[in-house]
A tleap script that builds the chain and sets N, CA, C and O, in Angstrom:
source leaprc.protein.ff14SB
mol = sequence {
  NMET PRO ILE ILE VAL LYS LYS LYS LYS GLY
  GLU THR LYS ASP ASP VAL ILE GLY LYS PHE
  ARG ARG LEU SER VAL GLU GLU ASP VAL THR
  GLU GLU ILE ARG LYS ARG SER ALA TYR SER
  LYS PRO ALA GLU LYS ARG TYR ALA LYS LYS
  LYS ILE ILE LEU TRP ARG GLU LYS CYS ARG
  ARG ARG ALA LYS LYS ARG ARG CPHE
}
set mol.1.N position { 89.620 119.191 85.805 }
set mol.1.CA position { 88.744 120.731 86.492 }
set mol.1.C position { 89.820 121.731 86.858 }
set mol.1.O position { 90.680 121.349 87.652 }
set mol.2.N position { 89.881 122.992 86.369 }
set mol.2.CA position { 90.976 123.507 87.183 }
set mol.2.C position { 90.142 124.501 88.759 }
set mol.2.O position { 89.028 124.960 89.014 }
set mol.3.N position { 91.675 124.407 89.551 }
set mol.3.CA position { 91.358 125.081 90.790 }
set mol.3.C position { 91.553 126.590 90.786 }
set mol.3.O position { 92.616 126.889 90.242 }
set mol.4.N position { 91.026 127.376 91.116 }
set mol.4.CA position { 90.349 128.988 91.047 }
set mol.4.C position { 90.706 129.465 92.285 }
set mol.4.O position { 89.928 129.043 93.141 }
set mol.5.N position { 91.487 130.107 92.684 }
set mol.5.CA position { 91.226 130.894 94.133 }
set mol.5.C position { 91.871 132.330 93.565 }
set mol.5.O position { 92.771 132.720 92.821 }
set mol.6.N position { 90.817 132.849 94.408 }
set mol.6.CA position { 90.431 134.293 94.223 }
set mol.6.C position { 90.916 135.327 95.447 }
set mol.6.O position { 90.702 134.898 96.581 }
set mol.7.N position { 91.362 136.260 95.371 }
set mol.7.CA position { 91.888 137.023 96.284 }
set mol.7.C position { 91.034 137.937 97.343 }
set mol.7.O position { 91.357 139.091 97.064 }
set mol.8.N position { 90.255 137.962 98.245 }
set mol.8.CA position { 89.747 138.931 98.791 }
set mol.8.C position { 90.641 140.235 99.594 }
set mol.8.O position { 91.790 140.650 99.750 }
set mol.9.N position { 89.461 140.481 99.902 }
set mol.9.CA position { 90.163 142.030 100.743 }
set mol.9.C position { 90.516 141.934 102.026 }
set mol.9.O position { 89.684 141.841 102.928 }
set mol.10.N position { 91.674 141.949 102.196 }
set mol.10.CA position { 92.303 141.697 103.419 }
set mol.10.C position { 93.078 140.375 103.710 }
set mol.10.O position { 93.805 140.265 104.697 }
set mol.11.N position { 92.856 139.229 102.666 }
set mol.11.CA position { 93.582 138.151 102.866 }
set mol.11.C position { 94.684 138.786 102.016 }
set mol.11.O position { 94.839 139.591 101.098 }
set mol.12.N position { 95.486 137.833 102.982 }
set mol.12.CA position { 97.286 138.094 102.492 }
set mol.12.C position { 97.398 136.717 101.382 }
set mol.12.O position { 96.668 135.779 101.058 }
set mol.13.N position { 98.783 137.226 101.029 }
set mol.13.CA position { 99.085 136.224 99.706 }
set mol.13.C position { 99.338 134.519 100.550 }
set mol.13.O position { 99.212 133.442 99.967 }
set mol.14.N position { 99.751 134.720 102.178 }
set mol.14.CA position { 99.616 133.484 102.468 }
set mol.14.C position { 98.142 132.648 102.524 }
set mol.14.O position { 98.064 131.451 102.249 }
set mol.15.N position { 96.843 133.588 102.977 }
set mol.15.CA position { 96.185 132.902 102.853 }
set mol.15.C position { 95.370 131.977 102.024 }
set mol.15.O position { 94.668 130.970 102.106 }
set mol.16.N position { 96.075 133.302 100.746 }
set mol.16.CA position { 95.839 132.414 99.313 }
set mol.16.C position { 96.153 131.133 98.932 }
set mol.16.O position { 95.492 130.282 98.336 }
set mol.17.N position { 97.375 131.133 99.414 }
set mol.17.CA position { 97.766 129.707 98.792 }
set mol.17.C position { 97.307 128.945 100.005 }
set mol.17.O position { 96.625 127.980 99.661 }
set mol.18.N position { 97.455 129.054 101.356 }
set mol.18.CA position { 96.505 127.492 101.904 }
set mol.18.C position { 95.256 127.454 101.365 }
set mol.18.O position { 94.919 126.277 101.239 }
set mol.19.N position { 94.394 128.232 100.980 }
set mol.19.CA position { 93.450 127.949 100.595 }
set mol.19.C position { 93.334 127.097 98.899 }
set mol.19.O position { 92.412 126.550 98.295 }
set mol.20.N position { 94.352 127.277 98.688 }
set mol.20.CA position { 94.939 126.002 97.491 }
set mol.20.C position { 95.148 125.255 97.407 }
set mol.20.O position { 94.773 124.401 96.603 }
set mol.21.N position { 96.269 125.214 98.680 }
set mol.21.CA position { 96.398 123.888 98.934 }
set mol.21.C position { 95.237 123.143 99.691 }
set mol.21.O position { 94.896 121.991 99.422 }
set mol.22.N position { 94.839 123.689 100.371 }
set mol.22.CA position { 93.278 123.161 100.746 }
set mol.22.C position { 92.711 122.286 99.461 }
set mol.22.O position { 92.937 121.093 99.254 }
set mol.23.N position { 92.016 123.072 98.752 }
set mol.23.CA position { 91.402 122.378 97.527 }
set mol.23.C position { 92.475 121.392 96.895 }
set mol.23.O position { 92.090 120.279 96.538 }
set mol.24.N position { 93.923 121.787 96.731 }
set mol.24.CA position { 94.355 120.559 96.149 }
set mol.24.C position { 94.227 119.377 96.661 }
set mol.24.O position { 94.040 118.331 96.039 }
set mol.25.N position { 94.361 119.573 98.230 }
set mol.25.CA position { 93.997 118.407 98.797 }
set mol.25.C position { 93.027 117.184 98.732 }
set mol.25.O position { 93.125 115.958 98.667 }
set mol.26.N position { 91.677 118.475 98.801 }
set mol.26.CA position { 90.014 118.069 99.137 }
set mol.26.C position { 90.314 116.787 97.315 }
set mol.26.O position { 89.975 115.605 97.369 }
set mol.27.N position { 90.995 117.435 95.897 }
set mol.27.CA position { 89.980 116.548 94.666 }
set mol.27.C position { 91.784 115.949 94.549 }
set mol.27.O position { 92.115 115.356 93.522 }
set mol.28.N position { 92.622 116.134 95.460 }
set mol.28.CA position { 93.572 114.891 95.422 }
set mol.28.C position { 94.614 114.881 94.265 }
set mol.28.O position { 95.113 113.884 93.743 }
set mol.29.N position { 94.843 116.191 93.968 }
set mol.29.CA position { 95.609 116.614 93.072 }
set mol.29.C position { 96.581 116.699 92.657 }
set mol.29.O position { 96.858 117.206 91.570 }
set mol.30.N position { 97.779 115.918 93.920 }
set mol.30.CA position { 98.815 115.303 93.756 }
set mol.30.C position { 98.845 114.194 93.295 }
set mol.30.O position { 99.536 113.808 92.352 }
set mol.31.N position { 97.857 113.403 94.128 }
set mol.31.CA position { 97.988 112.187 93.773 }
set mol.31.C position { 97.424 111.758 92.139 }
set mol.31.O position { 97.950 110.839 91.511 }
set mol.32.N position { 96.692 112.288 91.788 }
set mol.32.CA position { 96.174 112.408 90.338 }
set mol.32.C position { 97.564 112.481 89.821 }
set mol.32.O position { 97.750 111.726 88.867 }
set mol.33.N position { 98.611 113.197 90.196 }
set mol.33.CA position { 99.643 113.726 88.725 }
set mol.33.C position { 100.447 112.364 89.360 }
set mol.33.O position { 101.215 111.628 88.740 }
set mol.34.N position { 100.232 112.307 90.105 }
set mol.34.CA position { 101.627 111.029 90.918 }
set mol.34.C position { 101.331 109.867 89.861 }
set mol.34.O position { 102.306 109.289 89.381 }
set mol.35.N position { 99.862 109.436 89.414 }
set mol.35.CA position { 99.583 108.493 88.522 }
set mol.35.C position { 99.893 108.484 87.531 }
set mol.35.O position { 100.523 107.519 87.100 }
set mol.36.N position { 99.597 109.504 86.782 }
set mol.36.CA position { 99.837 110.222 85.126 }
set mol.36.C position { 101.244 110.008 85.302 }
set mol.36.O position { 101.606 109.071 84.590 }
set mol.37.N position { 102.099 110.465 85.913 }
set mol.37.CA position { 103.659 110.833 85.328 }
set mol.37.C position { 104.469 110.044 85.110 }
set mol.37.O position { 105.521 110.353 84.550 }
set mol.38.N position { 104.244 109.062 85.419 }
set mol.38.CA position { 104.621 107.631 84.945 }
set mol.38.C position { 103.808 106.124 84.293 }
set mol.38.O position { 102.699 105.634 84.507 }
set mol.39.N position { 104.871 105.750 83.494 }
set mol.39.CA position { 103.473 104.350 82.820 }
set mol.39.C position { 103.520 103.666 84.028 }
set mol.39.O position { 104.491 103.616 84.783 }
set mol.40.N position { 101.720 102.792 84.288 }
set mol.40.CA position { 102.054 101.493 84.574 }
set mol.40.C position { 101.257 100.568 83.707 }
set mol.40.O position { 100.437 100.819 82.825 }
set mol.41.N position { 101.725 99.387 84.202 }
set mol.41.CA position { 101.530 98.445 83.321 }
set mol.41.C position { 100.619 97.739 83.525 }
set mol.41.O position { 100.533 97.321 84.680 }
set mol.42.N position { 99.370 97.220 82.353 }
set mol.42.CA position { 97.736 96.864 82.977 }
set mol.42.C position { 98.008 95.792 84.269 }
set mol.42.O position { 97.330 95.759 85.296 }
set mol.43.N position { 98.873 95.149 84.038 }
set mol.43.CA position { 98.761 93.839 85.328 }
set mol.43.C position { 99.089 94.483 86.975 }
set mol.43.O position { 98.614 93.930 87.967 }
set mol.44.N position { 99.989 95.753 87.065 }
set mol.44.CA position { 99.822 96.898 88.147 }
set mol.44.C position { 98.695 97.269 88.407 }
set mol.44.O position { 98.188 97.399 89.521 }
set mol.45.N position { 98.217 97.469 87.332 }
set mol.45.CA position { 96.639 98.129 87.474 }
set mol.45.C position { 95.358 96.861 88.021 }
set mol.45.O position { 94.273 97.100 88.552 }
set mol.46.N position { 95.771 95.929 87.777 }
set mol.46.CA position { 94.970 94.693 87.980 }
set mol.46.C position { 95.183 94.627 89.474 }
set mol.46.O position { 94.360 94.709 90.385 }
set mol.47.N position { 96.069 94.514 89.491 }
set mol.47.CA position { 96.583 93.755 90.547 }
set mol.47.C position { 96.583 94.753 91.580 }
set mol.47.O position { 96.854 94.123 92.602 }
set mol.48.N position { 96.399 96.192 91.932 }
set mol.48.CA position { 96.247 97.811 92.811 }
set mol.48.C position { 94.874 97.129 92.646 }
set mol.48.O position { 94.716 96.091 93.289 }
set mol.49.N position { 93.922 97.540 91.924 }
set mol.49.CA position { 92.474 96.822 92.075 }
set mol.49.C position { 91.925 95.896 92.669 }
set mol.49.O position { 91.165 95.890 93.637 }
set mol.50.N position { 92.473 94.851 91.851 }
set mol.50.CA position { 92.407 93.138 93.608 }
set mol.50.C position { 92.838 93.729 94.897 }
set mol.50.O position { 92.041 93.774 95.834 }
set mol.51.N position { 93.937 94.143 94.997 }
set mol.51.CA position { 94.624 94.547 96.767 }
set mol.51.C position { 93.246 95.410 97.416 }
set mol.51.O position { 92.852 95.064 98.530 }
set mol.52.N position { 92.603 96.423 96.763 }
set mol.52.CA position { 91.383 97.633 97.099 }
set mol.52.C position { 90.440 96.499 97.427 }
set mol.52.O position { 90.138 96.375 98.614 }
set mol.53.N position { 89.806 95.447 96.337 }
set mol.53.CA position { 88.779 94.527 97.046 }
set mol.53.C position { 89.060 94.423 97.760 }
set mol.53.O position { 88.907 95.154 98.739 }
set mol.54.N position { 90.102 92.653 97.601 }
set mol.54.CA position { 90.646 92.177 98.785 }
set mol.54.C position { 90.402 92.919 100.561 }
set mol.54.O position { 89.824 92.338 101.479 }
set mol.55.N position { 91.213 94.704 100.648 }
set mol.55.CA position { 91.170 95.545 101.535 }
set mol.55.C position { 89.187 95.240 102.204 }
set mol.55.O position { 88.628 94.859 103.232 }
set mol.56.N position { 88.766 95.771 100.653 }
set mol.56.CA position { 87.294 95.963 101.165 }
set mol.56.C position { 86.511 94.987 102.026 }
set mol.56.O position { 85.701 95.222 102.923 }
set mol.57.N position { 87.008 93.679 101.469 }
set mol.57.CA position { 86.062 92.160 101.952 }
set mol.57.C position { 86.349 92.073 103.356 }
set mol.57.O position { 85.525 91.698 104.189 }
set mol.58.N position { 88.238 92.637 103.761 }
set mol.58.CA position { 88.863 92.496 104.832 }
set mol.58.C position { 88.237 93.338 105.870 }
set mol.58.O position { 88.206 93.009 107.056 }
set mol.59.N position { 87.630 94.673 105.296 }
set mol.59.CA position { 86.541 95.560 106.442 }
set mol.59.C position { 85.511 94.968 106.504 }
set mol.59.O position { 85.123 94.802 107.660 }
set mol.60.N position { 84.815 94.522 105.651 }
set mol.60.CA position { 83.342 94.142 105.595 }
set mol.60.C position { 83.575 93.108 106.704 }
set mol.60.O position { 82.766 93.164 107.631 }
set mol.61.N position { 84.291 92.410 106.758 }
set mol.61.CA position { 84.355 91.072 107.938 }
set mol.61.C position { 84.369 91.406 109.069 }
set mol.61.O position { 83.421 91.132 109.804 }
set mol.62.N position { 85.359 92.030 109.471 }
set mol.62.CA position { 85.635 92.812 110.564 }
set mol.62.C position { 84.312 94.024 110.949 }
set mol.62.O position { 84.038 93.980 112.148 }
set mol.63.N position { 83.767 94.701 110.436 }
set mol.63.CA position { 82.587 95.189 110.191 }
set mol.63.C position { 81.406 93.905 111.028 }
set mol.63.O position { 81.186 93.876 112.238 }
set mol.64.N position { 80.820 92.985 110.023 }
set mol.64.CA position { 80.359 91.948 110.651 }
set mol.64.C position { 80.028 91.101 111.979 }
set mol.64.O position { 79.014 90.757 112.587 }
set mol.65.N position { 81.843 90.901 112.146 }
set mol.65.CA position { 82.296 90.411 113.706 }
set mol.65.C position { 81.486 91.495 114.799 }
set mol.65.O position { 80.586 91.158 115.568 }
set mol.66.N position { 81.945 92.606 114.679 }
set mol.66.CA position { 81.616 93.325 115.878 }
set mol.66.C position { 79.783 93.540 116.349 }
set mol.66.O position { 79.384 93.879 117.462 }
set mol.67.N position { 79.004 93.257 115.247 }
set mol.67.CA position { 77.565 93.337 114.825 }
set mol.67.C position { 77.477 92.420 116.289 }
set mol.67.O position { 76.769 92.346 117.294 }
set mol.68.N position { 77.948 92.172 116.059 }
set mol.68.CA position { 77.607 89.983 117.013 }
set mol.68.C position { 77.759 90.333 118.169 }
set mol.68.O position { 77.672 89.510 119.080 }
savepdb mol mol.pdb
quit
């Protein structure tokens, strides 16, 4: 999805650039570019997914311990 930032009356170029930068950070554009710029092996993708799953489980265990 393209990011479109239009200059409003009274805004400087720096303001418009700042808006664009904030929107690109919110949309994770730079992260997506990094992912697509180089080929990653299927095994690396599986490892990354597994790592995320383990991290979530770890967080859930911590949350359960805090409840009691």
